[in-house]
C-alpha positions in Angstrom: 14.8 -0.9 -1.1 13.5 -1.9 2.3 10.7 -0.1 4.0 13.0 0.9 6.8 15.5 2.4 4.4 12.7 4.3 2.5 11.3 5.7 5.8 14.8 6.9 6.8 15.3 8.6 3.4 11.8 10.2 3.6 12.5 11.5 7.1 15.9 12.9 6.3 14.6 14.6 3.1 16.8 12.5 0.7 13.5 11.4 -1.0 10.5 13.7 -1.0 7.2 13.8 -2.8 5.5 17.2 -3.3 2.2 16.6 -1.7 1.5 20.2 -0.9 2.6 21.6 -4.3 0.3 19.2 -6.1 -2.8 20.0 -4.0 -4.9 20.9 -6.9 -4.7 17.3 -8.1 -5.8 16.0 -4.7 -8.6 18.6 -4.5 -9.9 17.4 -7.9 -9.9 13.8 -6.8 -11.8 14.6 -3.6 -14.2 16.8 -5.5 -15.1 13.8 -7.8 -15.7 11.6 -4.8 -17.7 14.3 -3.0 -19.8 14.8 -6.2 -20.7 11.1 -6.3 -21.5 11.1 -2.6 -23.8 14.1 -3.0 -25.5 12.5 -6.0 -26.2 9.4 -3.9 -27.2 11.4 -0.8 -29.7 13.8 -2.5 -30.6 11.5 -5.4 -31.2 8.1 -3.9 -31.2 9.1 -0.2 -30.2 7.1 2.9 -31.8 3.8 3.7 -32.7 4.6 7.3 -33.4 1.8 9.6 -36.6 1.6 11.7 -34.6 3.0 14.7 -34.6 6.4 12.8 -37.8 6.4 10.9 -40.0 4.2 13.1 -41.7 1.0 12.1 -42.2 -2.6 13.0 -39.7 -5.5 12.9 -40.4 -9.2 13.0 -37.6 -11.7 13.6 -38.4 -15.3 12.6 -36.0 -18.1 13.7 -36.3 -20.7 11.0 -33.9 -23.0 9.2 -36.4 -24.0 6.5 -38.3 -20.8 5.5 -36.9 -18.8 2.7 -36.9 -15.0 2.1 -39.6 -15.4 -0.6 -41.9 -17.3 1.6 -41.6 -14.8 4.4 -42.3 -11.9 1.9 -45.4 -13.6 0.6 -46.6 -14.3 4.1 -46.1 -10.7 5.2 -48.1 -9.5 2.2 -50.9 -11.9 3.0 -51.0 -10.4 6.5 -51.6 -6.9 5.0 -48.1 -5.4 4.7 -47.9 -3.8 1.3 -44.2 -3.5 0.8 -42.2 -5.4 3.4 -38.4 -5.4 3.6 -37.3 -8.9 4.1 -33.7 -9.9 4.7 -31.8 -12.9 6.0 -29.9 -12.3 9.3 -27.2 -14.8 10.0 -27.8 -18.5 9.2 -31.2 -19.3 10.7 -33.1 -16.0 11.0 -35.2 -13.9 8.7 -36.1 -10.2 9.5 -39.2 -8.5 8.2 -39.5 -4.7 8.4 -42.6 -2.7 7.8 -44.2 0.7 8.5 -45.4 1.3 12.0 -48.3 -1.0 13.0 -50.7 -1.0 15.9 -50.6 -3.8 18.4 -53.6 -5.4 16.8 -52.1 -5.3 13.4 -48.8 -6.7 14.7 -50.7 -9.6 16.3 -52.3 -10.4 13.0 -49.0 -10.4 11.2 -47.4 -12.6 13.8 -50.3 -15.1 13.6 -50.0 -15.2 9.8 -46.2 -15.7 9.8 -46.6 -18.5 12.4 -49.1 -20.3 10.2 -47.3 -20.0 6.9 -43.7 -20.6 8.0 -44.4 -23.3 10.7 -42.9 -21.3 13.6 -44.4 -21.0 17.0 -46.0 -17.6 17.5 -44.2 -17.1 20.7 -40.8 -17.6 19.0 -41.3 -14.7 16.6 -39.6 -11.5 18.0 -41.6 -8.3 17.5 -40.2 -4.8 17.8 -42.5 -1.8 17.5 -40.9 1.7 17.2 -43.1 4.7 16.8 -42.1 7.6 14.4 -41.7 10.0 17.4 -39.1 7.8 19.0 -37.3 7.4 15.7 -37.1 11.1 15.1 -35.8 11.6 18.6 -33.0 9.1 17.9 -32.1 11.0 14.7 -32.1 14.3 16.5 -29.8 12.9 19.2 -27.4 11.4 16.7 -27.1 14.8 14.9 -26.6 16.6 18.2 -23.8 14.1 19.1 -22.1 14.7 15.8 -22.3 18.5 16.1 -20.9 18.4 19.7 -18.1 16.2 18.5 -17.1 18.6 15.7 -17.3 21.6 18.0 -15.0 19.9 20.6 -12.6 19.0 17.9 -12.3 22.7 16.8 -11.8 23.9 20.4 -9.2 21.2 21.1 -7.2 21.8 18.0 -7.4 25.6 18.4 -5.9 25.3 21.9 -3.3 22.6 21.0 -2.3 24.2 17.7 -4.0 27.3 16.3 -7.3 28.1 14.6 -6.0 27.7 11.1 -5.0 24.1 11.7 -8.3 23.5 13.4 -10.2 24.7 10.4 -8.1 22.5 8.1 -8.7 19.5 10.4 -12.5 20.2 10.3 -12.5 20.4 6.5 -10.8 16.9 6.5 -13.4 15.5 8.9 -16.4 16.9 6.9 -14.7 15.4 3.8 -14.5 12.0 5.4 -18.1 12.2 6.8 -19.6 13.2 3.4 -17.8 10.4 1.5 -18.8 7.8 4.1 -22.5 8.8 4.1 -22.5 9.2 0.4 -21.3 5.6 -0.2 -24.0 4.4 2.2 -26.5 6.1 0.1 -25.1 4.8 -3.2 -24.9 1.2 -2.0 -28.3 1.2 -0.2 -26.8 -0.1 3.1 -29.2 0.4 6.0 -28.3 3.2 8.4 -28.6 1.9 12.0 -27.3 3.0 15.4 -24.3 0.8 14.7 -23.6 3.0 11.6 -23.6 6.1 13.8 -21.1 4.5 16.2 -18.9 3.5 13.3 -18.9 7.0 11.8 -18.0 8.6 15.1 -15.2 6.0 15.5 -13.7 6.7 12.1 -13.9 10.5 12.7 -11.8 9.9 15.8 -9.3 7.8 13.8 -9.1 10.5 11.1 -8.5 13.2 13.8 -5.7 11.1 15.4 -3.9 10.7 12.0 -4.3 14.5 11.3 -3.0 15.4 14.8 0.1 13.2 14.2 0.9 15.0 11.0 0.1 18.5 12.4 2.4 17.9 15.4 5.3 17.2 13.0 4.3 20.3 11.0 4.5 22.4 14.1 7.9 21.0 15.0 9.3 21.7 11.5 7.8 25.2 11.3 8.8 26.4 14.8 10.8 29.7 14.3 10.7 29.4 10.6 9.9 33.1 10.0 13.4 34.1 11.2 15.2 32.3 8.4 15.1 32.3 4.6 15.8 28.6 3.6 12.2 27.1 3.6 8.7 28.3 3.2 5.9 27.1 5.5 4.7 24.8 2.7 8.2 23.4 2.2 8.4 22.6 5.9 4.9 21.1 6.0 5.6 19.0 3.0 8.7 17.6 4.7 6.6 16.7 7.7 4.2 14.8 5.5 7.0 12.8 4.0 8.4 12.1 7.5 5.1 10.8 8.8 4.0 9.0 5.5 5.3 5.5 6.4 3.8 5.7 9.8 0.4 6.8 8.5 0.4 4.0 5.9 1.4 1.4 8.5 -1.3 2.6 11.0 -4.0 2.5 8.3 -3.1 -1.0 7.1 -3.1 -2.3 10.7 -6.5 -0.7 11.2 -8.0 -1.9 7.9 -7.0 -5.5 8.1 -9.4 -6.5 11.0 -12.2 -4.4 9.5 -11.7 -6.2 6.2 -11.8 -9.5 8.0 -15.2 -8.5 9.5 -16.6 -7.6 6.1 -15.2 -10.6 4.2 -15.4 -13.4 6.8 -18.1 -12.2 9.2 -20.6 -10.8 6.7 -19.6 -12.6 3.5 -18.9 -16.1 4.7 -20.6 -16.4 8.1 -23.6 -14.2 7.2 -23.4 -12.0 10.3 -25.5 -9.2 8.9 -25.6 -7.3 12.1 -21.9 -6.5 11.7 -22.0 -5.1 8.2 -23.3 -1.7 9.2 -20.5 -1.1 11.6 -17.8 -2.7 9.4 -18.6 -0.8 6.3 -18.5 2.6 8.1 -15.2 1.7 9.7 -13.6 0.5 6.4 -14.7 3.5 4.3 -14.0 6.0 7.0 -10.6 4.7 7.9 -9.5 4.7 4.2 -10.9 8.2 3.7 -9.4 9.5 7.0 -5.9 8.4 5.9 -6.3 10.0 2.5 -7.6 13.3 4.0 -4.9 13.6 6.6 -2.3 13.6 3.9 -3.9 15.1 0.8 -6.5 17.4 2.3 -5.8 18.6 5.9 -2.1 19.7 5.4 -2.5 21.4 2.0 -5.5 23.3 3.3 -3.5 24.3 6.4 -0.7 25.5 4.2 -3.0 27.6 2.1 -4.4 29.3 5.2 -0.9 29.9 6.8 0.6 31.3 3.6 -2.0 34.1 3.8 -0.3 35.5 6.9 1.9 38.6 6.3 4.9 37.1 8.0 4.6 34.0 5.8 4.3 36.1 2.7 7.5 37.9 3.7 9.2 34.6 4.3 8.2 33.3 0.9 9.6 36.4 -0.7 13.0 36.0 1.1 13.2 32.3 0.2 12.3 33.1 -3.4 15.0 35.9 -3.5 17.6 33.5 -2.0 16.8 30.8 -4.5 17.0 33.2 -7.4 20.4 34.4 -6.3 21.5 30.8 -5.9 20.3 30.0 -9.4 22.1 33.1 -10.9 25.3 32.1 -9.1 25.1 28.6 -10.5 24.4 30.0 -14.0 27.5 32.3 -13.7 29.8 29.4 -12.6 28.4 27.2 -15.4 29.1 30.0 -18.0 32.7 30.5 -16.8 33.2 26.7 -16.9 31.8 26.5 -20.5 34.1 29.4 -21.6 37.2 27.8 -20.2 36.2 24.4 -21.6 35.7 25.9 -25.1 39.0 27.8 -25.1 41.1 24.6 -25.1 44.2 23.5 -23.2 46.3 26.5 -24.2 43.8 28.9 -22.6 43.7 26.7 -19.5 47.5 26.8 -19.2 47.5 30.5 -19.7 44.8 31.0 -17.1 46.7 28.8 -14.7 50.0 30.8 -15.3 48.1 34.1 -14.8 46.6 32.9 -11.5 50.0 31.6 -10.3 51.7 35.0 -11.2 48.9 36.8 -9.3 49.3 34.5 -6.3 53.1 34.7 -6.1 54.6 37.2 -3.6 56.3 40.4 -5.1 60.2 40.4 -5.0 62.1 43.7 -5.4 65.5 42.2 -6.6 67.3 39.0 -7.0 70.9 37.9 -6.4 73.4 38.6 -3.5 73.1 41.8 -1.5 75.6 44.6 -2.6 77.3 46.5 0.3 78.7 50.0 -0.4 82.5 50.1 -0.6 84.4 51.7 2.2 87.4 54.0 1.1 88.9 54.4 4.6 89.5 52.1 7.5 88.2 52.5 10.9 91.5 53.8 12.5 91.9 56.4 9.8 88.4 57.7 10.5 89.3 58.1 14.2 92.4 60.2 13.4 90.3 62.5 11.3 
């Protein structure tokens, strides 16, 4: 079966998967991921970069020095526990707690002596703890403003129940992304914050596409008795499923290329913070728009009195239909068990009932006349 044929059958309702009805299963899966994320977040904690916690950073351009040599040199300069990583092909980065200008000068001189690099070629970045805390504060403020604007926009475009469902999905994506960062020990940098805000926007876009179809399918639904709100919303999910998958695959491929080629093969370490956030968030956003946002919206909508009344009418109609089908099946079974003679007899009876009534048969009898017309005149 081609993808186009499958998309058409999903859109027309010929093929349908009960996403909304199996919401407990999806909630359990999300709960497991969220539990792991919370364990990583509160157990191991985030590996904040110096932009957030403050500190000193030394960048050494060298094609001959190794990470071990740089670590030993930093310790010899008085840094107790330096964080040493390789950045790209010919650079080594050393991070340490905040240092004074005099201490930074001492470390630079030691690195230049041990690694054979000119002191002027060593890049030095000093970030105080006050500046780092201010960056953290602004990042959290930006995230809070984003979430508030999302709720306002969706409340105006749809309604508050759908806005709440979308917010639940966004928080779900945010916690999973941050939790995986904590579990893997990836450093959280300003690029990470940019990546998180980007994937929240992608998740919101995918959710809006699904909700727009839900609104189309549920418009005027309370005046009928054929489908409940959850039925119509589940149909909308099936109708937009192929589109969501295609959009996600197209978005994930270039991000995967950054992770595999840029970070893995080329060693472009500056890209990994952004790429990891985009990859995790895009995958989580696609999942939440299908398995979290719409089921939560249906739960909230089904609490409305008019939706409860609609569900009762739909249930009554379906029960009546089932009873009618059972009665027809029972009659069919009785006729089938009676044999051919009973069938012939039933057909004869039906034919007799359907035939028009006839009072008499044969030619019409006229009364006999005893006198002629001329004789009647004489009388």
